[in-house]
C-alpha positions in Angstrom: -27.7 70.0 -9.6 -28.5 69.0 -6.0 -26.5 66.0 -5.0 -27.4 65.4 -1.3 -30.7 66.2 0.5 -31.2 66.0 4.3 -34.8 66.1 5.6 -35.4 66.9 9.3 -38.5 65.1 10.3 -39.9 61.8 9.0 -43.6 62.4 9.5 -46.1 62.8 6.6 -44.4 65.9 5.3 -40.8 64.7 5.5 -41.6 61.2 4.2 -43.7 62.7 1.3 -40.8 64.9 0.3 -38.5 61.9 0.5 -40.8 59.8 -1.7 -41.3 62.4 -4.4 -37.5 63.2 -4.5 -36.5 59.6 -4.9 -39.3 58.8 -7.3 -38.3 61.8 -9.5 -34.5 61.7 -9.1 -33.3 58.2 -8.1 -29.7 59.4 -8.2 -30.1 62.0 -5.5 -29.1 60.8 -2.1 -31.8 61.5 0.5 -31.4 61.1 4.3 -34.4 61.6 6.6 -33.6 62.2 10.3 -36.5 61.2 12.6 -36.0 61.2 16.3 -38.9 58.8 17.0 -39.4 56.1 14.4 -42.3 54.8 16.4 -44.2 58.1 15.7 -45.8 57.8 19.1 -46.0 61.5 19.7 -46.1 62.7 16.1 -49.0 64.9 14.8 -49.4 62.5 11.9 -50.3 59.6 14.2 -52.4 61.4 16.8 -54.6 63.5 14.5 -58.2 63.0 13.4 -56.8 62.1 10.0 -59.3 63.7 7.5 -59.3 65.4 4.2 -61.6 68.1 2.8 -61.8 70.6 -0.1 -64.0 73.0 1.9 -61.6 75.8 2.3 -62.0 79.5 1.4 -58.6 80.0 -0.3 -58.0 78.6 -3.8 -54.6 77.0 -3.1 -55.9 75.0 -0.1 -58.7 73.6 -2.2 -56.3 72.7 -5.0 -53.8 71.1 -2.6 -56.5 68.9 -1.1 -57.9 68.0 -4.5 -54.5 66.6 -5.3 -54.4 65.0 -1.9 -57.6 63.0 -2.5 -56.3 61.9 -5.9 -53.1 60.7 -4.2 -55.0 58.9 -1.4 -57.3 57.1 -3.8 -54.4 55.7 -5.7 -52.1 54.9 -2.7 -52.2 51.1 -3.4 -50.6 51.6 -6.8 -48.4 54.6 -5.9 -46.8 53.2 -2.8 -46.7 49.5 -3.6 -43.6 47.8 -2.3 -42.6 44.3 -3.6 -46.2 43.5 -4.5 -47.6 44.7 -1.1 -50.2 47.4 -1.6 -50.9 49.6 1.4 -54.4 50.5 2.5 -55.3 53.5 4.6 -59.0 52.6 5.0 -60.2 55.7 3.2 -63.8 56.6 3.9 -65.2 59.3 1.6 -68.0 60.1 4.1 -67.9 63.8 3.4 -67.6 66.9 5.5 -70.7 68.8 6.5 -70.1 72.5 7.4 -73.2 74.0 9.1 -74.1 77.7 9.2 -76.6 79.9 11.0 -77.9 82.9 9.3 -74.9 84.8 10.5 -72.5 82.6 8.6 -74.7 81.8 5.5 -73.1 84.4 3.2 -69.6 83.1 3.9 -70.7 79.5 3.4 -72.2 80.3 0.0 -69.2 82.3 -1.1 -66.9 79.4 -0.1 -69.1 77.0 -1.9 -69.0 79.0 -5.1 -65.2 79.0 -4.9 -64.9 75.3 -4.2 -67.3 74.4 -7.1 -65.4 76.6 -9.5 -62.2 74.7 -8.7 -63.9 71.3 -9.3 -64.7 70.2 -5.8 -67.8 68.1 -5.5 -69.7 70.1 -2.8 -73.4 70.5 -2.4 -75.1 73.5 -0.8 -78.1 72.4 1.2 -80.8 74.7 2.7 -82.5 73.9 6.0 -85.3 71.6 4.6 -82.7 69.7 2.6 -80.5 69.3 5.7 -83.4 67.9 7.7 -84.4 65.5 4.9 -80.9 64.2 4.3 -79.8 64.0 8.0 -83.0 63.4 10.0 -81.0 63.0 13.2 -79.8 66.6 12.9 -81.3 69.6 14.9 -81.7 72.2 12.2 -83.8 74.7 14.1 -81.1 77.4 14.2 -79.5 76.5 10.9 -79.7 78.4 7.6 -77.6 76.1 5.4 -75.0 73.5 5.1 -72.3 72.5 2.6 -71.7 68.8 2.1 -68.9 67.0 0.3 -70.5 64.5 -2.0 -67.1 62.9 -2.8 -63.5 63.6 -2.2 -63.8 64.3 1.5 -63.6 62.0 4.5 -61.2 60.3 6.8 -58.5 57.7 6.8 -55.7 56.0 8.7 -53.1 58.7 9.2 -50.5 56.5 10.8 -51.0 54.1 7.9 -50.3 56.9 5.4 -47.1 57.8 7.2 -45.9 54.2 7.3 -46.7 53.7 3.6 -44.8 56.8 2.5 -41.9 55.9 4.7 -41.7 52.3 3.4 -42.0 53.4 -0.2 -39.3 56.1 0.3 -37.0 53.6 1.8 -37.7 51.1 -1.0 -36.7 53.8 -3.5 -33.4 54.3 -1.6 -34.1 57.0 1.0 -32.1 56.5 4.2 -33.8 57.0 7.5 -31.7 57.8 10.6 -33.2 57.4 14.1 -31.6 60.4 15.9 -32.3 63.9 17.0 -31.0 67.0 15.3 -28.8 68.9 17.7 -27.4 71.6 15.4 -26.7 72.8 11.9 -23.4 74.1 10.5 -24.0 77.3 8.4 -21.5 79.0 6.1 -22.9 82.4 5.1 -26.1 81.7 3.2 -25.7 78.0 3.1 -26.3 75.1 5.6 -23.4 72.7 5.1 -24.1 70.0 7.7 -26.8 68.7 9.9 -25.5 67.5 13.3 -27.3 64.7 15.2 -27.3 63.3 18.8 -25.5 60.1 17.7 -22.5 62.2 16.8 -23.0 62.1 13.0 -22.5 65.1 10.6 -24.7 64.9 7.6 -23.4 67.0 4.7 -26.2 68.5 2.5 -26.7 70.5 -0.6 -30.3 71.1 0.5 -32.0 70.7 3.8 -35.7 70.5 4.4 -37.2 71.5 7.7 -40.2 69.2 8.1 -40.0 68.9 11.9 -43.7 69.5 12.6 -44.5 70.9 16.0 -40.7 71.2 16.8 -39.8 73.0 13.6 -39.2 76.4 15.3 -36.4 74.8 17.4 -34.8 73.6 14.2 -35.2 77.0 12.5 -33.4 78.7 15.4 -30.4 76.6 14.8 -29.7 78.6 11.7 -30.9 81.9 13.1 -34.4 82.0 11.7 -37.5 82.8 13.8 -40.3 80.6 12.5 -43.8 81.5 13.8 -44.9 77.9 14.5 -45.7 76.7 17.9 -46.8 73.3 19.4 -50.5 73.7 20.3 -52.2 70.8 22.1 -55.5 69.4 20.7 -57.5 66.9 22.6 -59.6 64.2 20.8 -62.3 62.2 22.5 -63.7 58.8 21.4 -67.3 58.5 22.5 -70.0 55.9 22.2 -73.8 56.4 22.0 -76.7 54.1 21.9 -77.9 56.2 18.9 -77.3 54.9 15.4 -77.4 57.9 13.0 -77.1 56.1 9.7 -74.9 57.7 7.1 -72.9 60.3 9.0 -70.3 62.7 7.6 -67.6 64.6 9.5 -69.8 67.4 10.9 -68.5 70.9 11.7 -70.9 72.8 13.9 -71.1 76.6 13.6 -69.2 77.0 16.9 -66.3 74.8 15.7 -67.1 71.5 17.5 -66.6 68.6 15.1 -67.4 64.9 15.2 -67.2 61.9 12.8 -67.8 58.2 12.9 -65.1 55.8 14.0 -66.4 52.4 13.5 -69.4 52.0 15.9 -68.2 55.0 17.9 -67.4 58.6 17.2 -64.4 60.9 17.6 -64.9 64.6 18.4 -63.1 67.7 19.4 -62.7 71.4 19.0 -60.0 74.1 19.4 -59.8 75.9 22.7 -60.4 79.6 22.9 -57.5 81.8 21.9 -57.0 83.0 25.5 -56.6 79.4 26.7 -54.3 78.0 24.1 -50.7 78.2 25.3 -47.7 76.5 23.7 -46.1 73.2 24.6 -48.7 71.8 26.9 -47.9 68.2 27.9 -49.4 65.5 25.6 -49.9 63.1 28.4 -52.8 65.3 29.7 -56.2 65.8 28.1 -58.5 68.9 28.4 -61.5 67.2 30.0 -63.0 70.5 30.9 -63.2 71.4 27.2 -65.3 68.3 26.6 -67.6 68.9 29.6 -68.1 72.6 29.0 -68.0 73.0 25.2 -68.0 69.8 23.2 -70.7 67.7 24.9 -73.3 70.6 25.1 -72.7 71.4 21.4 -73.1 67.8 20.4 -76.2 67.3 22.5 -77.8 70.4 20.9 -76.9 69.5 17.3 -77.7 65.8 17.6 -80.3 65.3 20.4 -79.6 61.6 20.5 -76.1 62.5 21.7 -77.4 63.5 25.1 -76.4 60.0 26.1 -72.7 59.9 25.4 -70.0 58.0 27.0 -66.2 58.8 26.7 -64.5 55.6 25.8 -61.0 56.9 25.2 -59.2 60.2 24.7 -55.8 61.5 23.8 -53.9 64.6 22.8 -51.7 65.5 19.9 -50.0 68.7 18.7 -51.0 71.0 15.9 -47.9 72.6 14.4 -49.7 75.9 14.7 -48.7 78.9 12.5 -49.5 81.8 14.8 -49.7 84.3 11.9 -52.5 82.7 9.9 -52.8 79.0 10.5 -51.6 78.2 7.0 -48.5 76.4 6.0 -45.1 78.1 5.3 -43.5 76.4 2.4 -40.3 77.5 0.6 -36.9 79.1 1.1 -36.2 81.9 3.6 -34.6 84.9 1.8 -31.6 84.7 4.2 -30.7 81.0 3.5 -30.2 79.6 0.0 -30.5 75.9 0.5 -33.0 75.4 3.4 -36.6 74.8 2.4 -39.3 75.1 5.1 -42.5 73.0 5.1 -44.1 73.9 8.4 -47.1 75.3 10.2 -49.9 73.3 8.6 -52.1 73.9 11.7 -54.0 70.6 11.4 -53.9 70.3 7.6 -50.6 68.4 7.2 -52.0 65.0 6.4 -54.3 66.1 3.7 -51.8 68.6 2.2 -48.8 66.3 2.6 -48.8 64.9 -0.9 -49.0 68.3 -2.6 -46.3 69.6 -0.3 -44.0 66.7 -0.9 -44.4 67.0 -4.7 -43.9 70.8 -4.6 -40.9 70.8 -2.3 -39.2 68.1 -4.5 -39.8 70.3 -7.5 -38.3 73.3 -5.7 -35.2 71.3 -4.9 -34.7 69.6 -8.2 -35.8 72.4 -10.6 -35.6 75.5 -8.5 -39.3 76.3 -9.1 -42.7 74.7 -8.9 -43.6 72.8 -12.0 -47.1 71.5 -11.2 -49.1 73.4 -8.5 -47.6 76.8 -7.6 -47.2 76.9 -3.8 -45.5 80.3 -3.8 -48.3 82.1 -2.0 -47.5 80.0 1.0 -43.9 81.2 1.0 -42.0 83.4 3.5 -42.8 86.7 1.8 -46.2 87.1 3.5 -44.7 86.0 6.8 -42.0 88.6 6.7 -44.4 91.3 5.5 -46.9 90.3 8.3 -49.6 89.8 5.6 -51.6 86.8 6.7 -53.6 84.6 4.4 -57.2 84.7 5.6 -58.7 81.2 5.8 -62.4 81.4 6.8 -62.8 77.6 7.3 -60.3 77.0 10.1 -61.1 73.8 12.1 
């Protein structure tokens, strides 16, 4: 029986693990070490904060189906002393668009999603034009739209709600930085922090997000996760589009409503995506050269756009396959990894927290089997191919 758990990282993944552990096993001491309790630079607080079921791999669909179930019931699940948190969930849907070149993939993905219970509609060109009259459909063959279960929410609010509930259930949060780990053979015995404390552990969880590789190296493990900067732009337009989903253009540019404005972004090209770029800088050239032209083409009314605000956050980017790495490394018995979500951490956080808590308490997954996301495929260099990477 595990008697003490230390979690490195108190963002959405770490706090979700802490919540599920304490909710399932109130007698198990849980300590969460978070170096920045303001979360000012955390991926959880700086992301576009959205959820979808439109993936091409069954497990990702299933994790997000549980994610939307969790988010819908957050007021009841994470209530503390009568205060019910709200994350302002908007189920406005995702709209993935495809040209003729991508239509077959879109249709195959749609069939998978529907088979797993996701509420996704497949729309042909005339249906797209009728439903979204502000959309330029001239070069489109089809689109897939989330009728329910997809949308956006307050990511920072979710992290705070999980943290407060975990604390109310007895989890201890320590504001400090992990500086080392003591390892005895196949076991991590202590986690060392910058305030001089040594935290004994029967199990340790690496949930350090963009900095998780640094933590892994402390126990001699090379984790293929890097900090990759993503810039987000808040723009205004005189256009009023009416009901508007989170739209993914065939080239990868996305936008969604944010009150009376819109937020938008895209991933840079693979040859212009180095590690550890400073977060206090924003890739304005990406907006000028890629994002704005794509938006103006897809939504002609967006030719008149104004950037109101912009910021950058990190993806904890799994360079192998942009999917999470969850589970134990074969060289360490009591360290569980939950890293490399590559932009999916907020939506997959609840399923991950539940699964990692099961692994710690029972030695196996008892609800949704996350084992395909384990270390085996990483060590064998056998990537999971996800066709709907955003």
